[in-house]
VMD Tcl script that builds the backbone (N, CA, C; Angstrom):
set m [mol new atoms 441]
animate dup $m
set s [atomselect $m all]
$s set {name element resname resid chain x y z} {
  {N N MET 1 A 74.536 5.931 138.528}
  {CA C MET 1 A 75.660 6.581 139.182}
  {C C MET 1 A 75.196 7.790 139.991}
  {N N GLU 2 A 73.912 7.767 140.365}
  {CA C GLU 2 A 73.379 8.890 141.128}
  {C C GLU 2 A 73.987 9.022 142.516}
  {N N TRP 3 A 74.646 8.013 142.996}
  {CA C TRP 3 A 75.283 8.027 144.319}
  {C C TRP 3 A 76.662 8.682 144.300}
  {N N LEU 4 A 77.154 9.022 143.085}
  {CA C LEU 4 A 78.491 9.602 142.976}
  {C C LEU 4 A 78.526 11.057 143.415}
  {N N ARG 5 A 79.611 11.381 144.110}
  {CA C ARG 5 A 79.876 12.765 144.508}
  {C C ARG 5 A 81.351 13.047 144.274}
  {N N CYS 6 A 81.678 14.272 144.041}
  {CA C CYS 6 A 83.061 14.704 143.928}
  {C C CYS 6 A 83.722 14.469 145.289}
  {N N ASN 7 A 84.900 13.870 145.295}
  {CA C ASN 7 A 85.592 13.565 146.551}
  {C C ASN 7 A 86.232 14.791 147.195}
  {N N PHE 8 A 86.060 15.954 146.568}
  {CA C PHE 8 A 86.597 17.174 147.174}
  {C C PHE 8 A 85.478 18.136 147.569}
  {N N CYS 9 A 84.649 18.529 146.593}
  {CA C CYS 9 A 83.610 19.532 146.895}
  {C C CYS 9 A 82.254 18.883 147.220}
  {N N TRP 10 A 82.119 17.594 147.056}
  {CA C TRP 10 A 80.953 16.786 147.381}
  {C C TRP 10 A 79.705 17.112 146.552}
  {N N VAL 11 A 79.887 17.726 145.402}
  {CA C VAL 11 A 78.762 17.988 144.510}
  {C C VAL 11 A 78.307 16.655 143.908}
  {N N LYS 12 A 76.971 16.497 143.728}
  {CA C LYS 12 A 76.429 15.264 143.165}
  {C C LYS 12 A 76.619 15.240 141.658}
  {N N VAL 13 A 76.743 14.034 141.120}
  {CA C VAL 13 A 76.984 13.870 139.694}
  {C C VAL 13 A 75.817 14.401 138.855}
  {N N GLU 14 A 74.574 14.184 139.322}
  {CA C GLU 14 A 73.444 14.616 138.496}
  {C C GLU 14 A 73.275 16.134 138.444}
  {N N SER 15 A 73.950 16.854 139.336}
  {CA C SER 15 A 73.845 18.312 139.306}
  {C C SER 15 A 74.865 18.940 138.361}
  {N N GLN 16 A 75.678 18.152 137.708}
  {CA C GLN 16 A 76.727 18.653 136.828}
  {C C GLN 16 A 76.447 18.261 135.378}
  {N N ALA 17 A 76.693 19.178 134.468}
  {CA C ALA 17 A 76.538 18.890 133.037}
  {C C ALA 17 A 77.787 18.193 132.506}
  {N N GLN 18 A 78.931 18.538 133.062}
  {CA C GLN 18 A 80.206 17.962 132.639}
  {C C GLN 18 A 80.409 16.615 133.336}
  {N N PRO 19 A 81.128 15.680 132.672}
  {CA C PRO 19 A 81.347 14.375 133.302}
  {C C PRO 19 A 82.314 14.461 134.483}
  {N N PHE 20 A 82.109 13.572 135.417}
  {CA C PHE 20 A 83.064 13.425 136.523}
  {C C PHE 20 A 84.266 12.651 135.992}
  {N N HIS 21 A 85.327 12.594 136.798}
  {CA C HIS 21 A 86.553 11.893 136.393}
  {C C HIS 21 A 86.993 10.941 137.505}
  {N N LEU 22 A 87.535 9.820 137.099}
  {CA C LEU 22 A 88.098 8.840 138.031}
  {C C LEU 22 A 89.608 8.905 137.898}
  {N N THR 23 A 90.282 9.150 139.012}
  {CA C THR 23 A 91.743 9.232 138.961}
  {C C THR 23 A 92.359 7.837 139.022}
  {N N GLN 24 A 93.589 7.773 138.631}
  {CA C GLN 24 A 94.356 6.526 138.650}
  {C C GLN 24 A 94.457 5.978 140.075}
  {N N CYS 25 A 94.430 6.855 141.056}
  {CA C CYS 25 A 94.526 6.424 142.452}
  {C C CYS 25 A 93.164 6.048 143.031}
  {N N GLY 26 A 92.097 6.130 142.217}
  {CA C GLY 26 A 90.790 5.635 142.626}
  {C C GLY 26 A 89.867 6.655 143.270}
  {N N HIS 27 A 90.048 7.917 142.969}
  {CA C HIS 27 A 89.167 8.948 143.530}
  {C C HIS 27 A 88.382 9.631 142.416}
  {N N ILE 28 A 87.228 10.178 142.782}
  {CA C ILE 28 A 86.315 10.774 141.806}
  {C C ILE 28 A 86.238 12.278 142.042}
  {N N TYR 29 A 86.359 13.017 140.932}
  {CA C TYR 29 A 86.310 14.482 141.017}
  {C C TYR 29 A 85.428 15.047 139.911}
  {N N CYS 30 A 84.772 16.143 140.223}
  {CA C CYS 30 A 83.966 16.844 139.221}
  {C C CYS 30 A 84.910 17.564 138.256}
  {N N SER 31 A 84.363 18.066 137.171}
  {CA C SER 31 A 85.203 18.721 136.162}
  {C C SER 31 A 85.856 19.983 136.716}
  {N N LYS 32 A 85.265 20.591 137.744}
  {CA C LYS 32 A 85.821 21.791 138.348}
  {C C LYS 32 A 87.046 21.469 139.220}
  {N N CYS 33 A 87.031 20.332 139.906}
  {CA C CYS 33 A 88.107 19.981 140.853}
  {C C CYS 33 A 89.192 19.092 140.245}
  {N N VAL 34 A 88.909 18.432 139.123}
  {CA C VAL 34 A 89.840 17.436 138.584}
  {C C VAL 34 A 91.176 18.044 138.167}
  {N N GLY 35 A 91.169 19.274 137.688}
  {CA C GLY 35 A 92.414 19.912 137.251}
  {C C GLY 35 A 93.444 19.978 138.366}
  {N N LYS 36 A 92.995 20.369 139.565}
  {CA C LYS 36 A 93.908 20.431 140.705}
  {C C LYS 36 A 94.226 19.033 141.225}
  {N N ALA 37 A 93.246 18.147 141.168}
  {CA C ALA 37 A 93.420 16.803 141.729}
  {C C ALA 37 A 94.439 15.975 140.948}
  {N N ILE 38 A 94.547 16.202 139.631}
  {CA C ILE 38 A 95.529 15.400 138.881}
  {C C ILE 38 A 96.963 15.862 139.162}
  {N N LYS 39 A 97.094 17.101 139.594}
  {CA C LYS 39 A 98.428 17.573 139.991}
  {C C LYS 39 A 98.820 16.965 141.335}
  {N N ARG 40 A 97.858 16.966 142.280}
  {CA C ARG 40 A 98.062 16.338 143.597}
  {C C ARG 40 A 96.684 15.981 144.123}
  {N N CYS 41 A 96.454 14.665 144.258}
  {CA C CYS 41 A 95.140 14.183 144.693}
  {C C CYS 41 A 94.806 14.734 146.075}
  {N N PHE 42 A 93.581 15.247 146.215}
  {CA C PHE 42 A 93.141 15.811 147.489}
  {C C PHE 42 A 92.990 14.730 148.567}
  {N N GLN 43 A 92.687 13.518 148.157}
  {CA C GLN 43 A 92.417 12.452 149.126}
  {C C GLN 43 A 93.671 11.716 149.594}
  {N N CYS 44 A 94.556 11.346 148.660}
  {CA C CYS 44 A 95.703 10.505 149.034}
  {C C CYS 44 A 97.057 11.153 148.774}
  {N N GLY 45 A 97.067 12.285 148.084}
  {CA C GLY 45 A 98.313 12.996 147.853}
  {C C GLY 45 A 99.121 12.520 146.654}
  {N N THR 46 A 98.593 11.617 145.854}
  {CA C THR 46 A 99.311 11.134 144.671}
  {C C THR 46 A 99.561 12.311 143.735}
  {N N MET 47 A 100.794 12.382 143.261}
  {CA C MET 47 A 101.186 13.484 142.382}
  {C C MET 47 A 101.061 13.060 140.921}
  {N N ASP 48 A 100.710 13.995 140.069}
  {CA C ASP 48 A 100.649 13.801 138.616}
  {C C ASP 48 A 99.911 12.519 138.219}
  {N N THR 49 A 98.702 12.369 138.694}
  {CA C THR 49 A 97.897 11.186 138.385}
  {C C THR 49 A 97.142 11.397 137.078}
  {N N ILE 50 A 96.618 10.322 136.565}
  {CA C ILE 50 A 95.827 10.363 135.329}
  {C C ILE 50 A 94.361 10.237 135.718}
  {N N ALA 51 A 93.470 10.925 134.989}
  {CA C ALA 51 A 92.038 10.861 135.277}
  {C C ALA 51 A 91.273 10.518 134.006}
  {N N LEU 52 A 90.352 9.572 134.135}
  {CA C LEU 52 A 89.493 9.188 133.010}
  {C C LEU 52 A 88.120 9.814 133.180}
  {N N PRO 53 A 87.550 10.380 132.112}
  {CA C PRO 53 A 86.205 10.931 132.233}
  {C C PRO 53 A 85.174 9.809 132.380}
  {N N LEU 54 A 84.218 10.019 133.247}
  {CA C LEU 54 A 83.162 9.030 133.486}
  {C C LEU 54 A 81.955 9.374 132.636}
  {N N LYS 55 A 82.038 8.981 131.364}
  {CA C LYS 55 A 80.913 9.209 130.461}
  {C C LYS 55 A 80.628 7.916 129.717}
  {N N GLU 56 A 79.377 7.773 129.311}
  {CA C GLU 56 A 78.949 6.557 128.619}
  {C C GLU 56 A 79.503 6.541 127.207}
  {N N PRO 57 A 79.935 5.440 126.689}
  {CA C PRO 57 A 80.088 4.168 127.400}
  {C C PRO 57 A 81.365 4.192 128.237}
  {N N LEU 58 A 81.269 3.609 129.416}
  {CA C LEU 58 A 82.436 3.543 130.302}
  {C C LEU 58 A 83.476 2.587 129.736}
  {N N SER 59 A 84.701 2.860 130.031}
  {CA C SER 59 A 85.807 2.000 129.612}
  {C C SER 59 A 85.632 0.627 130.270}
  {N N PRO 60 A 85.883 -0.464 129.534}
  {CA C PRO 60 A 85.736 -1.807 130.120}
  {C C PRO 60 A 86.602 -2.017 131.364}
  {N N GLN 61 A 87.712 -1.290 131.468}
  {CA C GLN 61 A 88.583 -1.442 132.633}
  {C C GLN 61 A 87.947 -0.915 133.916}
  {N N ILE 62 A 86.982 0.012 133.780}
  {CA C ILE 62 A 86.411 0.619 134.988}
  {C C ILE 62 A 84.907 0.428 135.121}
  {N N GLU 63 A 84.252 -0.097 134.115}
  {CA C GLU 63 A 82.783 -0.143 134.165}
  {C C GLU 63 A 82.255 -0.967 135.332}
  {N N HIS 64 A 82.992 -2.004 135.743}
  {CA C HIS 64 A 82.516 -2.831 136.854}
  {C C HIS 64 A 82.486 -2.063 138.183}
  {N N TYR 65 A 83.242 -0.974 138.295}
  {CA C TYR 65 A 83.201 -0.163 139.509}
  {C C TYR 65 A 81.831 0.477 139.718}
  {N N PHE 66 A 81.102 0.627 138.628}
  {CA C PHE 66 A 79.852 1.366 138.690}
  {C C PHE 66 A 78.628 0.485 138.446}
  {N N GLN 67 A 78.819 -0.792 138.342}
  {CA C GLN 67 A 77.699 -1.715 138.179}
  {C C GLN 67 A 77.120 -2.065 139.542}
  {N N ASN 68 A 75.886 -2.518 139.514}
  {CA C ASN 68 A 75.219 -2.954 140.728}
  {C C ASN 68 A 76.009 -4.118 141.326}
  {N N SER 69 A 76.350 -4.013 142.588}
  {CA C SER 69 A 77.186 -5.051 143.213}
  {C C SER 69 A 76.482 -6.401 143.276}
  {N N ALA 70 A 75.153 -6.428 143.358}
  {CA C ALA 70 A 74.425 -7.708 143.343}
  {C C ALA 70 A 74.590 -8.381 141.984}
  {N N ASP 71 A 74.536 -7.577 140.911}
  {CA C ASP 71 A 74.749 -8.131 139.571}
  {C C ASP 71 A 76.177 -8.652 139.423}
  {N N LEU 72 A 77.131 -7.915 139.962}
  {CA C LEU 72 A 78.528 -8.360 139.912}
  {C C LEU 72 A 78.703 -9.662 140.691}
  {N N LEU 73 A 78.050 -9.744 141.839}
  {CA C LEU 73 A 78.138 -10.958 142.649}
  {C C LEU 73 A 77.548 -12.142 141.893}
  {N N ASP 74 A 76.437 -11.919 141.184}
  {CA C ASP 74 A 75.842 -12.988 140.366}
  {C C ASP 74 A 76.818 -13.447 139.285}
  {N N LYS 75 A 77.500 -12.492 138.662}
  {CA C LYS 75 A 78.474 -12.839 137.627}
  {C C LYS 75 A 79.646 -13.622 138.222}
  {N N VAL 76 A 80.121 -13.178 139.367}
  {CA C VAL 76 A 81.241 -13.866 140.022}
  {C C VAL 76 A 80.811 -15.274 140.439}
  {N N THR 77 A 79.608 -15.392 140.989}
  {CA C THR 77 A 79.097 -16.705 141.390}
  {C C THR 77 A 78.972 -17.615 140.179}
  {N N SER 78 A 78.450 -17.075 139.093}
  {CA C SER 78 A 78.319 -17.854 137.856}
  {C C SER 78 A 79.691 -18.280 137.339}
  {N N ALA 79 A 80.646 -17.376 137.374}
  {CA C ALA 79 A 82.000 -17.692 136.921}
  {C C ALA 79 A 82.627 -18.761 137.817}
  {N N GLN 80 A 82.388 -18.667 139.120}
  {CA C GLN 80 A 82.948 -19.654 140.039}
  {C C GLN 80 A 82.343 -21.027 139.787}
  {N N LYS 81 A 81.026 -21.083 139.565}
  {CA C LYS 81 A 80.382 -22.369 139.280}
  {C C LYS 81 A 80.933 -22.968 137.991}
  {N N PHE 82 A 81.112 -22.137 136.983}
  {CA C PHE 82 A 81.674 -22.606 135.715}
  {C C PHE 82 A 83.083 -23.164 135.931}
  {N N GLN 83 A 83.917 -22.411 136.640}
  {CA C GLN 83 A 85.295 -22.843 136.875}
  {C C GLN 83 A 85.343 -24.120 137.712}
  {N N GLU 84 A 84.473 -24.233 138.705}
  {CA C GLU 84 A 84.420 -25.447 139.519}
  {C C GLU 84 A 84.004 -26.647 138.678}
  {N N ALA 85 A 83.031 -26.437 137.786}
  {CA C ALA 85 A 82.590 -27.529 136.909}
  {C C ALA 85 A 83.731 -27.974 135.998}
  {N N GLN 86 A 84.469 -27.013 135.472}
  {CA C GLN 86 A 85.602 -27.353 134.610}
  {C C GLN 86 A 86.694 -28.075 135.399}
  {N N LEU 87 A 86.933 -27.622 136.609}
  {CA C LEU 87 A 87.931 -28.265 137.454}
  {C C LEU 87 A 87.499 -29.692 137.791}
  {N N THR 88 A 86.219 -29.877 138.082}
  {CA C THR 88 A 85.700 -31.214 138.371}
  {C C THR 88 A 85.895 -32.133 137.173}
  {N N LEU 89 A 85.600 -31.632 135.979}
  {CA C LEU 89 A 85.813 -32.432 134.774}
  {C C LEU 89 A 87.283 -32.805 134.607}
  {N N CYS 90 A 88.153 -31.851 134.830}
  {CA C CYS 90 A 89.587 -32.122 134.714}
  {C C CYS 90 A 90.031 -33.153 135.741}
  {N N LEU 91 A 89.536 -33.011 136.956}
  {CA C LEU 91 A 89.910 -33.962 138.008}
  {C C LEU 91 A 89.373 -35.356 137.708}
  {N N GLN 92 A 88.136 -35.430 137.190}
  {CA C GLN 92 A 87.567 -36.728 136.831}
  {C C GLN 92 A 88.394 -37.378 135.726}
  {N N ARG 93 A 88.757 -36.589 134.762}
  {CA C ARG 93 A 89.573 -37.122 133.662}
  {C C ARG 93 A 90.940 -37.547 134.178}
  {N N GLY 94 A 91.489 -36.765 135.075}
  {CA C GLY 94 A 92.764 -37.119 135.675}
  {C C GLY 94 A 92.648 -38.401 136.492}
  {N N ASP 95 A 91.561 -38.541 137.240}
  {CA C ASP 95 A 91.351 -39.761 138.020}
  {C C ASP 95 A 91.217 -40.968 137.101}
  {N N ALA 96 A 90.504 -40.809 135.998}
  {CA C ALA 96 A 90.344 -41.911 135.041}
  {C C ALA 96 A 91.699 -42.274 134.428}
  {N N ALA 97 A 92.477 -41.269 134.071}
  {CA C ALA 97 A 93.802 -41.529 133.503}
  {C C ALA 97 A 94.698 -42.207 134.539}
  {N N ASP 98 A 94.593 -41.783 135.787}
  {CA C ASP 98 A 95.389 -42.392 136.839}
  {C C ASP 98 A 94.983 -43.854 137.046}
  {N N ALA 99 A 93.686 -44.140 136.999}
  {CA C ALA 99 A 93.223 -45.521 137.150}
  {C C ALA 99 A 93.776 -46.393 136.020}
  {N N LYS 100 A 93.742 -45.859 134.788}
  {CA C LYS 100 A 94.305 -46.600 133.653}
  {C C LYS 100 A 95.802 -46.816 133.852}
  {N N TYR 101 A 96.486 -45.786 134.308}
  {CA C TYR 101 A 97.922 -45.884 134.540}
  {C C TYR 101 A 98.221 -46.965 135.580}
  {N N GLN 102 A 97.467 -46.950 136.680}
  {CA C GLN 102 A 97.697 -47.933 137.737}
  {C C GLN 102 A 97.451 -49.350 137.220}
  {N N ALA 103 A 96.383 -49.543 136.423}
  {CA C ALA 103 A 96.083 -50.865 135.864}
  {C C ALA 103 A 97.199 -51.306 134.919}
  {N N LEU 104 A 97.668 -50.398 134.081}
  {CA C LEU 104 A 98.761 -50.734 133.160}
  {C C LEU 104 A 100.050 -51.046 133.916}
  {N N LYS 105 A 100.304 -50.281 134.961}
  {CA C LYS 105 A 101.503 -50.511 135.755}
  {C C LYS 105 A 101.439 -51.894 136.421}
  {N N GLU 106 A 100.279 -52.246 136.955}
  {CA C GLU 106 A 100.110 -53.551 137.582}
  {C C GLU 106 A 100.284 -54.671 136.553}
  {N N ALA 107 A 99.691 -54.486 135.381}
  {CA C ALA 107 A 99.835 -55.488 134.317}
  {C C ALA 107 A 101.294 -55.606 133.887}
  {N N TYR 108 A 101.984 -54.493 133.819}
  {CA C TYR 108 A 103.401 -54.505 133.449}
  {C C TYR 108 A 104.204 -55.345 134.439}
  {N N TRP 109 A 104.001 -55.097 135.732}
  {CA C TRP 109 A 104.774 -55.823 136.734}
  {C C TRP 109 A 104.437 -57.317 136.747}
  {N N LYS 110 A 103.163 -57.644 136.505}
  {CA C LYS 110 A 102.782 -59.065 136.405}
  {C C LYS 110 A 103.465 -59.704 135.196}
  {N N ASN 111 A 103.421 -59.021 134.071}
  {CA C ASN 111 A 104.086 -59.531 132.868}
  {C C ASN 111 A 105.590 -59.638 133.071}
  {N N ASN 112 A 106.152 -58.685 133.779}
  {CA C ASN 112 A 107.580 -58.712 134.070}
  {C C ASN 112 A 107.924 -59.942 134.917}
  {N N GLU 113 A 107.110 -60.239 135.927}
  {CA C GLU 113 A 107.324 -61.431 136.760}
  {C C GLU 113 A 107.181 -62.702 135.923}
  {N N ASN 114 A 106.144 -62.756 135.077}
  {CA C ASN 114 A 105.944 -63.919 134.210}
  {C C ASN 114 A 107.125 -64.101 133.263}
  {N N LEU 115 A 107.633 -63.003 132.738}
  {CA C LEU 115 A 108.780 -63.058 131.844}
  {C C LEU 115 A 110.011 -63.605 132.566}
  {N N LYS 116 A 110.212 -63.163 133.803}
  {CA C LYS 116 A 111.334 -63.682 134.595}
  {C C LYS 116 A 111.187 -65.189 134.792}
  {N N LYS 117 A 109.985 -65.652 135.137}
  {CA C LYS 117 A 109.746 -67.082 135.348}
  {C C LYS 117 A 109.980 -67.863 134.059}
  {N N LEU 118 A 109.475 -67.315 132.950}
  {CA C LEU 118 A 109.676 -67.989 131.658}
  {C C LEU 118 A 111.153 -68.026 131.288}
  {N N ASN 119 A 111.866 -66.959 131.566}
  {CA C ASN 119 A 113.295 -66.900 131.277}
  {C C ASN 119 A 114.046 -67.934 132.121}
  {N N GLU 120 A 113.681 -68.056 133.390}
  {CA C GLU 120 A 114.297 -69.067 134.254}
  {C C GLU 120 A 114.000 -70.478 133.729}
  {N N LYS 121 A 112.760 -70.719 133.330}
  {CA C LYS 121 A 112.358 -72.024 132.797}
  {C C LYS 121 A 113.112 -72.329 131.507}
  {N N TYR 122 A 113.236 -71.294 130.664}
  {CA C TYR 122 A 113.979 -71.450 129.408}
  {C C TYR 122 A 115.424 -71.820 129.692}
  {N N THR 123 A 116.035 -71.141 130.650}
  {CA C THR 123 A 117.428 -71.423 131.012}
  {C C THR 123 A 117.560 -72.866 131.509}
  {N N ARG 124 A 116.658 -73.331 132.369}
  {CA C ARG 124 A 116.699 -74.709 132.854}
  {C C ARG 124 A 116.543 -75.706 131.715}
  {N N LEU 125 A 115.579 -75.426 130.825}
  {CA C LEU 125 A 115.357 -76.321 129.681}
  {C C LEU 125 A 116.587 -76.351 128.771}
  {N N LYS 126 A 117.185 -75.197 128.554}
  {CA C LYS 126 A 118.375 -75.115 127.721}
  {C C LYS 126 A 119.503 -75.943 128.335}
  {N N MET 127 A 119.652 -75.839 129.648}
  {CA C MET 127 A 120.678 -76.626 130.333}
  {C C MET 127 A 120.379 -78.127 130.218}
  {N N MET 128 A 119.086 -78.478 130.286}
  {CA C MET 128 A 118.699 -79.882 130.138}
  {C C MET 128 A 119.020 -80.382 128.731}
  {N N VAL 129 A 118.747 -79.550 127.731}
  {CA C VAL 129 A 119.036 -79.928 126.342}
  {C C VAL 129 A 120.534 -80.127 126.173}
  {N N VAL 130 A 121.333 -79.229 126.709}
  {CA C VAL 130 A 122.791 -79.346 126.605}
  {C C VAL 130 A 123.251 -80.638 127.290}
  {N N ALA 131 A 122.694 -80.916 128.447}
  {CA C ALA 131 A 123.067 -82.136 129.175}
  {C C ALA 131 A 122.672 -83.377 128.378}
  {N N MET 132 A 121.494 -83.353 127.772}
  {CA C MET 132 A 121.029 -84.492 126.967}
  {C C MET 132 A 121.919 -84.679 125.743}
  {N N GLN 133 A 122.298 -83.553 125.138}
  {CA C GLN 133 A 123.175 -83.646 123.969}
  {C C GLN 133 A 124.526 -84.245 124.360}
  {N N GLN 134 A 125.037 -83.892 125.504}
  {CA C GLN 134 A 126.310 -84.440 125.968}
  {C C GLN 134 A 126.167 -85.953 126.250}
  {N N GLU 135 A 125.030 -86.357 126.802}
  {CA C GLU 135 A 124.767 -87.785 127.045}
  {C C GLU 135 A 124.732 -88.534 125.727}
  {N N GLN 136 A 124.071 -87.917 124.737}
  {CA C GLN 136 A 123.958 -88.537 123.414}
  {C C GLN 136 A 125.340 -88.722 122.800}
  {N N LYS 137 A 126.169 -87.715 122.954}
  {CA C LYS 137 A 127.520 -87.792 122.395}
  {C C LYS 137 A 128.309 -88.915 123.075}
  {N N LYS 138 A 128.152 -89.056 124.371}
  {CA C LYS 138 A 128.860 -90.110 125.101}
  {C C LYS 138 A 128.404 -91.480 124.640}
  {N N LYS 139 A 127.110 -91.668 124.425}
  {CA C LYS 139 A 126.566 -92.947 123.981}
  {C C LYS 139 A 126.945 -93.239 122.554}
  {N N ALA 140 A 126.979 -92.207 121.738}
  {CA C ALA 140 A 127.281 -92.404 120.324}
  {C C ALA 140 A 128.792 -92.557 120.067}
  {N N ALA 141 A 129.601 -92.170 120.968}
  {CA C ALA 141 A 131.059 -92.278 120.780}
  {C C ALA 141 A 131.447 -93.759 120.839}
  {N N PRO 142 A 132.343 -94.226 119.957}
  {CA C PRO 142 A 132.747 -95.629 119.952}
  {C C PRO 142 A 133.484 -95.959 121.273}
  {N N ALA 143 A 133.209 -97.106 121.749}
  {CA C ALA 143 A 133.822 -97.541 122.995}
  {C C ALA 143 A 135.263 -97.946 122.736}
  {N N ARG 144 A 136.123 -97.586 123.546}
  {CA C ARG 144 A 137.529 -97.933 123.432}
  {C C ARG 144 A 137.846 -98.975 124.495}
  {N N TYR 145 A 138.458 -100.001 124.002}
  {CA C TYR 145 A 138.836 -101.060 124.927}
  {C C TYR 145 A 140.292 -100.911 125.248}
  {N N THR 146 A 140.575 -101.005 126.415}
  {CA C THR 146 A 141.959 -100.955 126.824}
  {C C THR 146 A 142.327 -102.286 127.461}
  {N N LEU 147 A 143.428 -102.784 127.051}
  {CA C LEU 147 A 143.909 -104.063 127.586}
  {C C LEU 147 A 145.049 -103.889 128.512}
}
mol reanalyze $m
mol bondsrecalc $m
mol representation Tube
mol addrep $m
């Protein structure tokens, strides 16, 4: 953090024994200037802001502000690759599920058509049986002679 300076008096961080502070509005002040800055920020004019002391260990909410940006970029790149890999896996699984769904849907419609054909055939056969039974009844009925 040797590059840090107070945003008001421009004193370097290493020349101060007291920790610098980071305001809620994102400005850095030395311990001498922070008292006035939290009442009204010198840079942006924010009133009654909160300031966190910049001392080790840094709060997890702000530590990334002070890390090497190349290291942060490596972490972001690594996170992006991980997320892309997970997304690819999800998409592959989704594609596989969709392929199964499409195959099942096609089989369903084929079975539905076959069922319709079988139902039609059954109806025709049933009608044939009824017709045959009626023929049998006519043949088996005693003949009546009329004079």
